[in-house]
N, C-alpha and C positions, 0 to 999 in steps of 0.2 A: 721739775728738779727733784732730785732724790732728797727724801725727807731725812737721810742720814747726814746730810750736810747742812747743819742750821744756818751758817753764814750765808750760803747760797739761796736757801729758801727764804731767808729774811730779805735779801736783796730783791728776789722775785717778788715778794708779798708787798714790799715798799713801791716797787714799779707799778704793779697791779692797782694798789690803793691810790697812789698819786693819780693814775690815769683816770680811774673811776671817780676820784674826788672832783677832778677838773670837769669831767663830762657832767656830772651832777650839779655842782655848784657854779660853774662858769658858762658851760655850753647849754645847760638844760636839756641835755640828751642822754640820760643814763642808759646802759645797756644791761645792767644786772639790778636786781631787786635790792630793797634796804637790808633784808635779811641775809642775802648772800654777802653784801658788803661787810656787814657786822661780824659774819663768820670768819671772813679774811682778816678783819682788823683783830679779832679776838685770837686767831692763830698767831698773828705777829706779836701781840702783847703777851702772850704766854711764852713765846720764844725769847722775848726780850727779858722776861722775869727769869727764865731759866739760865739765859746767858746775857748778863748785864752789858757786857761789852759790845753787844750788837745794838744797843739803844742809842743811836746817833741823834744829834740835834735835829736832823731833817726828816726824822721818822714821822709817819702819819699818826702815831700814837700820841705825839706831842703837839699836834696842831689842833686848832678849833675848828676850821672849816677849809674852804677853797680859797683861791686868789681872786681879787676884784677884777673885773673885766676892764680892758683899757680904754674903751670908747666913752665912758663916763668919768667925771672928775672924781678923784678919790677923796674920801671923807674919814677922818680919825673919829672914833667913837669916845665919848667921855671916860667909858670904862669898858673892860672886855664884855662883849655879847657872847656869853659862853653857851655851850651845847650841854647835854645831859648824858649821863651814864644810862645805859639801857638795861632792863631786866625782862626777861621772858617768862617768868613764873612768880608764883607767890613766895616760894622758897628763896628765889634770888632776891625779891624785895626784903624779905625777913633778913637776909644775910647782909644787905646794905644797912637796915636799921641796926642790926647787933654791931655793926662796925662803928657806927657813929655814936651809939650809946655808950661804948666803952671810951669814946673821947670826952664826952660831956654828960654828966648825970641828969641835966636839964631836959635831955631828949625824951626822957620816960614820962615827963609831965606836959609835953607839947601836943597841941591838936594838928591835924593835917588838912590840906586843902587838895582836893581831886579835881583836875581840870583836863579838858580834852586836849590831846596832843594834835594841835592843828596841822595839817598837811597843806601848807601853802609856802609863802616866801616871807621870811622873817623881815621886818622893816623896823627902822630906829627912827622916831619922829621928835623933832625938837621944836619947842614952843618957847617964844620970847615975848614977854608981856602979853601973854594969852594969844598970840598970833603964831600960826604955822610958818615956821621960816627954813626947816630943813628936813628932808625925808631921804634915808639912806638904806641900802641893802645891808645884811650882815656882814657880807664878804668873808674875810678869814677871821672874823670876831674882833680885830683890832681895827682894821681899815675896810670901809665898805664903799658903795657907789652911790653918788648924788643922784636921786631920781625924783627930786622934789617937784618938778614940773609935771611928771607923770602921776605922781601920788595926788597932786591936787585934782585929778580928774576922778578920783575915787569918791563917790558920793557919800559914804558913810564915815569918811574922815573929816573931823571938825577942822575948819579953816580958822576959827576963833574959839576960844574957850573962856568962860563955860558956855555951853549951849543954852541952859535953862537960866532965866534971869536971876532966879533965887538959888543957883548953884553956889558951891564953895569958891571963895576967891583963889584963883590959881597962883602958884608962885611965879616970881619974875621970870625964872627959867625952869622948864620942866622938859624932861627927856623920857619918852614912853616907848615900850617895846610892845609890837603886835605882830599880827600875821595877815598879810594880804592874800585873799583866797577867793574862790568862786563857788557858791552854794551849788549843791547838786542840781536842784531844779532849774537854776539859772543855766547851768552848764548844758543839761539836756535839750533846753530851748535854743541855746546858741548852736549846738551840734546840729539839730534839726534844721535850723535857719542856713547854716552853711552848706548841708547836703542838698537843700532845696535850691540853693544858688549855685549848686554844682562846684563849690569849693571843697578843698581837702579838709575834713573835720579834724579837730584835736583829739588826741588820745585820752587825756585825763585833766581834771581841773587844775591841779598844780602846775603842770608845765604851761597850761594856758594863761594862768594869772602870771607866772614868772616871765614868761615870754613877752607878754603884753606890757609889763612894767619896765621891760628893757628896750622898748621901742625908742627910737630917736626922735619920733614924731609923736606928741603927747595925744593927737587926735586919734590916732591908732588905739592908744591905751583907752581912751574914752569910749572907744566902740565895744569894749568888752566888759561884761558885767561883774567887775571886781568888787569885793567887799572888804571890810576890814574888822578884825576882832583884836581887842588890846588885853594885855594881862599882866603887865609889869611896869612899876615906876623905876626907870634906870637911874635917874638924877632929879633932885629938886634942890633949889638954893634956900629953901625954908623947911619947917618941919613937915614931915609926911608920916603916913601910917606906918605902924611898926609890926603889923600882921599882914599876912598875904590877903586873907579875907576882907580886912579893912581897905587894902589897896584896891581891890576890885570894886568895891562899893564906892570908893573915893573916885576911880576912874568913870564908873558909871554916872556918878553925880556931875562930874565936870563935862559929861556929854560923849564920852567915848563909848563906842559899841564894844560890850564885854560878853563873852560866851554865857549863855543862860544855863549851860548844863555843867554847873560847878557845884561841888558838895564839901562841906566842912564836916569833918568826923572828930570825935574826941580822942581816937587812938589809931594806931596802925591797923589793927585787925579790921576795924570798920572800913578804913580806907581801902584795904585789899579787896573787901566784899564789894564796894561799889565799882572798883576798877574791873573785878570779873563780871559784874552785872552788866556793865557797859560793854564788855567783849561780846557778850551774847545778843546785845541790842545795838550793835554798831550801826546797822542799816537805818535805825531810827533817827540818827543824827543827820541834821540837814546839810552838813559839810562832811568832806573827807576827813578822817582822823585815823591814824595808824597806831594809836593807843592812848593812854592817859598819862598825865603827870601827877605824881604824889609829891607835895611840897610841904615842908614844915610851915606851920601858919607864923610862928614866932620868927620874923625876919632878923631881929637882932641875933638869936641863937644861930639862924642860918649862916649869917655873916661871921660870926665868931668861929664856926666849924671850918670855914674857909673853903679852899679848892685843892683837889688832888689831881695832878696832871692837867687835864683840861675841863674836869668835871666839877661843879660845886657840890658840896657834900650834902647840902641841905635839901635836895631833890633828886628825883629819880624818874625815869621814864619807863612806865609798864607798857611794853610793845604787845599790841594784838598779834595773835598768830596771823602771818601774812596773808592776805587775799589775793595779792598780785605777785606773780613770779614770773621769771623768764626762763625758757628752756628751748631745746632744738625741736623744730618740726621734722620729724622723720619721714612722714608721708602723709597723704591725704586719701581718706577712704570715703565711700558714699553708702548712705542707708536708704531704703525704700520704705515710706510711711504707708499707712493704711489707706490713704487717699491717693496713693501713686506719686507723691511728692518726693523727688530725689533730693537728699539733703547730705552736704558733704560735712565730714568731720575730721579733725586733726589727730593724727597718730604721733604721740610726743615721747621724747626722753623722759622718763619718770621724774616728777618734781613735786615737792610737798608744798601744797597751798591750803591754808586755813586748817592745818593739821591732818590733811588727808593727802596720800600720795595720787597724784593725777597722772593717768597715762593717755586719756583721750579728752577732747575738748570739741564743742561745736564751732563750726565756721559759718553759721547762719544760712548762706546761699552762695552760689557761684559768682553772683555780682559782687558780693562782699569781697571774695578773694581776689577777683579782677580789680576791683576799685582800691583796695588796699595793697595791691601787687605783693600778695603772699606767695612766696615760692618756697618748695620743699628743700629743706636744708637750712632755712632761715632760722635765726634765733627769734623767738616770738614771745610777746607778753601775754600771759593769760590771766584770767580772773576767776575766782570762785567766792560768791558772796552769800553767806548763810548757806541755805540747802540748794541754792541755785545751781544748775548743771554749769561746770566750768566752760568758759568760752575764750575764744582767742580775741585780744584786743586789736593786735596788728603786729606787723614785723619790727624788729629793730634793725632798721636800714644800715645804721652805722656800724653794725658787727658783721656785715657781710664780707666775705673773703673771695667772692667770685665763682664758687662751685655751686651755687644755689640754682635751682631749675624752675622755669615758669611752669604753671599748672595748667593742663588742658582739660576741661570738663569732659565727661563721657558723652559719646553720641547714641549709645544703646544702653538699655536697662541691665544693670548687672546681675539681676535676678533671673529675668526671662529672655533677654536679648533683643526685646522689641526696640524699634526706634523711639527715642524720647522726643517729646514735644514741649514747646513753651508758648503759651498764649499771648497774643499781643497785649503790651503794657502790663504783663505780669512779671515779677522776679522769678517765681517758681518755674522749675523744669518738671514735667510729669512723665510717667509711664502710664499710658491709657489702656493698657492691656488688662481687662477685668480678670482674667485667669492667671495673673502674675502670682507666684507662690508667696513672695514676700509680702505683697499687699494683703493676701488672704490670711497670713498669720496674724499680722497687725491688726487686721479688721476683727478677726476672733478674739483677740485680746481686748479691743475696745468693746465689742458687743457684750462681752461677759463681765465688764468692769463695774464697779459698784454704782457709778452715776448712770449705768445703762441697765442691762438685764440682771446685773448682780448674781452671776453664776459662780457660786463659792467652788474653788478648786480648778477653775479653768483659766489658768494664767498662761504667759507666753510659752512656757516650756511645753505644756499639754498641748496648746494650739499648735506648735512646731511638730509634735508627735502626730496629731490628728491629720495635718497636711501631708507630711511625708509618707505616712502609711495609707494616704488616699481615702481616708474615711469621711472627709467632708471636702465638698467642692465650694460651698458658701456657708454662710452662718445659719441658714435655715436647716442644713443637713445634720446640726447639733441635735435637733429634736427627733432624729431617726436613729440615734445611737442607742446601742443595747449593751447591757452588762457584758455579755460575751465579747462584744468588739473591742471594749476597753480592756479587758482582761489579758489581750494578746500584746498589750503595750508594755514597754520597759517601765518598771517601777509601779505598775499597777497590780495590786492584789485584788481579790474579790471584794474586801470591804471597801477600799478605796473607789473601785469601780462603782459599786452601789451607792455610796455617797455622791458621787458626781452626778449619777443619773437622777437621783432624788433632786439635787440642786437644779438640774436642767428642767425637770418637770414643775418644780416650784416657781421658776421664772415664767412659765406660761401666763401666770395671772399678773404680771407687771403691767403698769399703767401704759397708756398709749404715749404719754410724754417720755417715758423711759425708752419705749420701743422706738420712737422716732429719733431720739438721741443715740440709740444703739446702732442705727443704720449707717452712721458716720458720714452724713452728708456735709460737704464743706460749708462752713459758715452757721452750721446748727449745732449748738450746744445745749446745755441743759434749760436755760432761760428761753431760748427761742423755740426749743422743743415744747416747752410747756405752753408758751403762746398758741403754737399750732395745734396742740391737743385741746385747747379751749375753744378753738374755732371750728375744727373739722370733726365729724362724728366717728371716723374710723380712718384707718390706713388707706383704704380704698378710695375714699372721698379725697384724701390729700393727694394720692397718686395721679387722680384724674383732673385735678384742678389746673387753672390757668394762671399766668402771671398776674393778670388783674384781680382774680380771686384771692392770690396769696397777699397781695398788697392791701387787702381790707384788714389784714391782721395788724394790730397795732405793734409798731416796733420793726416791721419786715419792710425793707426798702427794695428798690427794683433790683439791685445787683444780688441780693440774697434770694429774692423771689425767682429770678431767672436761673440761679444755680439749683434751686430745689426742683423747679419744673425739668430743667435738663437732667438732673439725676434720675428722676422717675421715667424720663423719655427713653432711656437707654434699655435695650431689651433685656440684658443681663440682669438689671435691678428690677425690671418688671417680673421676671421669672422668681427672683428672690422674695418679692411680696407676695406672689401667688403661692408660693411653697410655704411661706409662714401662715397664710390663711388656711391651707390644707392641713397644717400641723396643729391648728387650733390656737395659734398665737395671734389673737385678733381682738385686743381690748378696745373698748368704746372710749370716746373722748369724754372729758368731765368739764362741764362749762364753769368757768371760773366764778368764785363766789362774789357777788356784787350786791351793793346797797344803793338803791335808787339809781341804777345805771353806772355806778362807779364802784370799782373794786377798792376794798377798805384801805390796802396798802398801797395803792397807786403812788409813784414817785419816791417811796421810801426804800432805803438800802440798809441792809443788815450784815453783821458779821457774828458768827457763832464761834465761841471758844469755851472749851472744857466739854465734859459729858453731861447731857441732860438726863435727868432721872426716868422720864417717861417717855422720851422721844429719841429716836435715833437722829443722827445729824441729816441723813437723807430724808426722812419724815419731815423734820422741821424746814428743811429747804423746800420740799414739795408744797407744804401748807403755806409758806410765805409767798412762793411763786404764784400758786393758785389764786392767791388774793391780791396780786399785782405788785408785790414787792420783789426786790432782787437781793441775791445773797453774794456778797464779794469774800475775798480772803484777807484783805488788809484793812486797817482802820485808818480813815482819813477825816478831815474836817467835814466832809460830805456824808460821812456815815450818819444814818438817822439813829439807829439803836445798836448796840452790842448786847447779844443774848449770851448770858454767863452761866455755865454749867459748873459741875465739880472739876476742881483741878484746872483752872483756867490758866492760860499762859500769858506772855507778854502783852498781848492784845488788850487784855484788861488794864495793864498799866498805860498803855498808849491811850486807851479810851479816857482815863481819868486826866491824864496829861492835857488832852485836847478838849475836855469837857463833853465828851459824847455821852448821851444817856444810856444806862445799862438796865436790862430787865432779866429776870430769872425765867424759868419755864412757865410759871403761873402768869407772870406779867405778859409773856408772849401769848399764852392762850387767850387772855382777856383781850389783847389787841386784835388777835385773829377772830374773835367773836365766836 
């Protein structure tokens, strides 16, 4: 509709919002993201403010939520179960604070509680004489659905309170608000189990929990790993806490599960800082959360401030930048990797996710496209978490209009035209042409990377130039390059050419472990390469070994061993090894440091964060691996030590939270011996 016609646009927005509201709250099948919904709602609210006559009683701006589904008995809540106004920046939170401060001067003296905004299904739990007697969905905020039988299957829900014998005496009647959800780890295990059973796996934890709780057969609900977290006392017929912080402690004492990731701050500035910190660390939360809730700790003051429209004035949701969005899949392209693997990727209508405009996303493999029935022209859900490459979750089937087209995987390599192959029982599709130009570019990039031969200045753009101008036919040819060869390339002045040649020469002295890693053998990364370098004296001995020899190396299984032997069996790879020997790139293996037949760091796992004063990260990794340890990127309860340098990141915070020991560089050196 034309934006010049406010009445027509308002009617169109009402229709769209009511449709999406119904899909989200009743059908559990949304086709747009929360951010897109909020933008439509904001546009309608602005229109109604500019043209008050457009604000009809049935407007979505006057609603609390969706309608209750008809298949369950309807239940009236003791008081409205309201939603919250949203803020997307610190400035918007401050604006909210300024508005309520003008209404009541006590606001300036109140503390705040910051809680995760749980992304699950809101439930209202009623207890009579300490017994759980009724469980309902939020519904439209006034009337919900009776799902008592299903909620009884949730193991974290107390059937009788208090749980602890010494807990506080509960009121005769108590109504509690909480969120039914599935923790991330449980959801991944459920997805894996369903995929192994050949069942269609769920897309996200929220829809899984919501759908399971709306099953008519409670046994189906019981088969899903649903959990509960509570955060509000809705009603009690006796005295109850007067602050939000005390309410959470009260619920916890009664035996209700309460989020652990809650902070009380003396003022709004600190509350905003906590909210912003959680946005950068959202992946550390054990459950899905699309923001945090900033609440006034003083519940009496919050009640006195009342409600505006559908939003209580005493709290606001600070929404994280969206990690999930939906957009149109324009086309599907394919990449050729350095090992010949053909990988599909999505070409998308540009969409903002986590503050970044996304135009492409990974589609994992061709089986994924087939199993998910992803079609060009589909509206698809995509996710970008932290620095992870955006990926397609799946299609929004309900949004199809009939013009979508099924995808047919390629039969030939898009780079060299050779027929593609798929090995039995493998998902990956390969181009097995060793002379494939696309593979050579990617292989050169990997060969020169920091974890391999560390040739500064030889990135993918330079690799492309070397291949296009036919200066190299494999990685060994890099060591035959001369300054005058490079001077002919676009963007290469004499100084840049000299610097690259010096960097190439310096790489001749890299360790055997780095060289093995640089070869790009499938299944051989830094750790396996270090194990091989500790067992074989040089690359020639490794190249002539058999599967039985390979399996003598600790940590090398039959599949990896066969893959390594097969790699060295290929004539092109044997020529590469011989060319490296003639170029003087022939390091000797270093026996791992052992004490009494055992390596000092066997079985220990390390994470490095920050800059170490006397060691590069690669040097520290090499020393740890040579002595039997492993270096990973993320901190977990299984991490043995976190090595902390200058300017450490969030990994240090997580180590402290999990109680993982930390060491500085001196502590690491002592451990290394």
